[in-house]
N, C-alpha and C positions, 0 to 999 in steps of 0.2 A: 693225723695226717702225716706229724713231723718225719716219721720213715720214711712215707716215702717224696717226700720233697729233696731229702737226703742225701737216697737211694741212686744217682747219678755223678754224682761228685766222687761216690766213692770209689762207685766202675770206673769214673775216666782216670781215677787215680792209678787204680791197680793197673790198668793197662795199658803202661809204657810201652814205647816202641825199641828204646833205646837204642834209635839208630841214627845217626849226624852226613849228615850228606855222605851220605850212601856206603856207610860201613857201620856194622856194628858196635856198641862203644860198652865199657864199665867203667864205672866211675863209682869212686870211693872221694866220701865230704872228711877232710879232718878235722876236724871241731878243736879249739881249747880257746882258752885264756891270752890272752895277750902274755912273751915268755913263758910257754908252757914247753918250751921245744919243735912244736909242730918242723917249724921250716928244716931243723937238722935231722930228724926220724924223717921227714919226706923225701932228701937228697942218699938216704940209704935206702931206702924202700922202690927211688930211680933209681940207682947201683946193682942193690940185686935183684931186681922182682919188671923187673922193663918196665915199668910206669912213666906216663911224666906226666911234671908236677905242673901245675896250674895256678897259684897262687893270685887267688882277688885281688889280693894287695902291689902285688905287684904289677902284676898289668895294671890298676889303677894309678901305679907312682908311672910303671913308661909314658900312660896318655896324658899326663900331668907335665913330664916331660917334652913330653909332644910340643907343647903350646899354643894347642887347642883349646879353643873356648868350651867345649868340654872337660876337658885339659884341666882348665882354670875355675868353671863351675864345681869339681871335685876335689882339687884342692884346699877349696874353703869349707867345705865340706865338713873333711878329716879336720882340719884345725880346729874346728867346733866340733871336733868329738860327736863328728854325727856318722848318720848310717848312711851312702850314697843310693841313689834307688837302684830296685832293684833290673830292671831295662839296662841300666847304665851295665853295671855287673855281668850280667846274663851275655850281653852283645861280646863283650870281652872273651868271654868264658866260651861262647859257641863259636865266634871266628878261628879264636886258638886252638878249637879239636876240629875245625874243619881242618884250617889249614896244615894239621899236626899229621904227619902217616901213622902216626900210633893209633890204638884203638884200646888202650890203658891210661885212665886218666886220674892220678890226685889230687880233688881243688881244693884246697888251697884255705882256709877261712873264710870260708861259703857255702850254705847259704847264715846268715848270717842272724833272721832272724825268721819268724812263721809267714810274713810277708813275700822272701825272698827262697823259701822250701817250694808255697806254693804257685810261686810266678817261675821258678823255672821247673819244675815238672808240667806245671802247662804250656813253658815256652815252646822246650827244646823236647816234651815228653819225653825226657829220660831219668829213671826212678834209680838212684844208685845201690849198689850192692850190698854197701851196708857203712855206715860213719864212723871212722875212728875218733874215739874221742879221749883224747891228752887233758887228766885227771891230775890239777893242779893248785895248791897253794895261793892266795892269793899274794901272803909275805912270802914264798919263794919267789912266785912271779916277779913282784914289785924289786925284789934282792937282785933277777937279773938280768931286766932291763935295764936298772938305774947301771947296773954294772957291766954292758956293750958299752955303749955310747958309740952307734955307730952314725948317727949326727942325722939322727931322724927328726925330723918336726914332731914327731909325738912321743918322744923320749922325754920327756921330764915328767915331775910327778903331776905335775896336775892333772897335762894328760892324761897320766899314767891311769887316776883316777878312775875319770869319765869314762873313758875302756872298758875296766873291769869292772864299774857300774851297766855302761850298755851289753854289753858281756852278757852278764848275767840276767838281765829282764832279759832281752832279745833272746840270743841263743840258746838259752839252757830248756823254751818249750820247742825251742826244735830237737833236740835231745831225746825231751820229752816223749817228741811224736815218736819218734825212729824209733825207742825201746819200746814204746807198745806193739810197733811190729817186727821189735826181735830184729832188728836190723842194727843197735850200739854195740861195737867192740870196746867196753873202757880200756885206758893204761894207765898206770902208775907212773904219771909223768916225776912224780916229786926222786926219783928214782936217779943215778948216775945214768949218763947220755949210753954205757953197752948195754947195760943192763936192763935200759926202755925197748932197746932196737932187740934183746934175745926177743921178748915180749912181743912185737912186731912182726919178726919174723915170725910166731910164732902161730901170727892170726893170718897171715899170708902167705904160710906153704902153702896152698893151694892155686895162687898165683907161681910159684916156683917155674924158672925155666926147664921144660923134659926136657931129658938128658941125653945125650943122643947114639 
């Protein structure tokens, strides 16, 4: 009986329309622990491959700065090292994709857990082309985070430890899910930035701008 009940869920996930705001979109999820270098490499991908970079964290921080009631709730959750509700982040991501004229998006730092992932695919009807996973040791990520000192509220040792724990417990199951669908491209993020980008370039070669 179990297989019969489970079947429809599988079908809905596979039949992803990947259209949003009247355009067909390509979405790549970018995942990695805090300090794994996702932001730096996303900037390179934008420059070389013409993607638009949407950072879930940046969108949430912009909402906090706006001073809205939503922003206050988000700020309190981030300070406690908690994950913001899926629908809040998905709404911000969806609005950003519809407003943007591009049709290729890097979504950085999302989905952070299985509930995020399922909600994103159900709400947007978008399935990622693949997941770019920046694999980096906790020790190296901690060294980088404490060294960057950008004045962010979440860059202190106590909050960093909470964020690592949250990443391992919540995000690794997402990576395992997409891995089971052969959609994960893993990068050794402990290497120097230029070497990491060489690996990134290989993965994104199919999206290179066509020569005129």
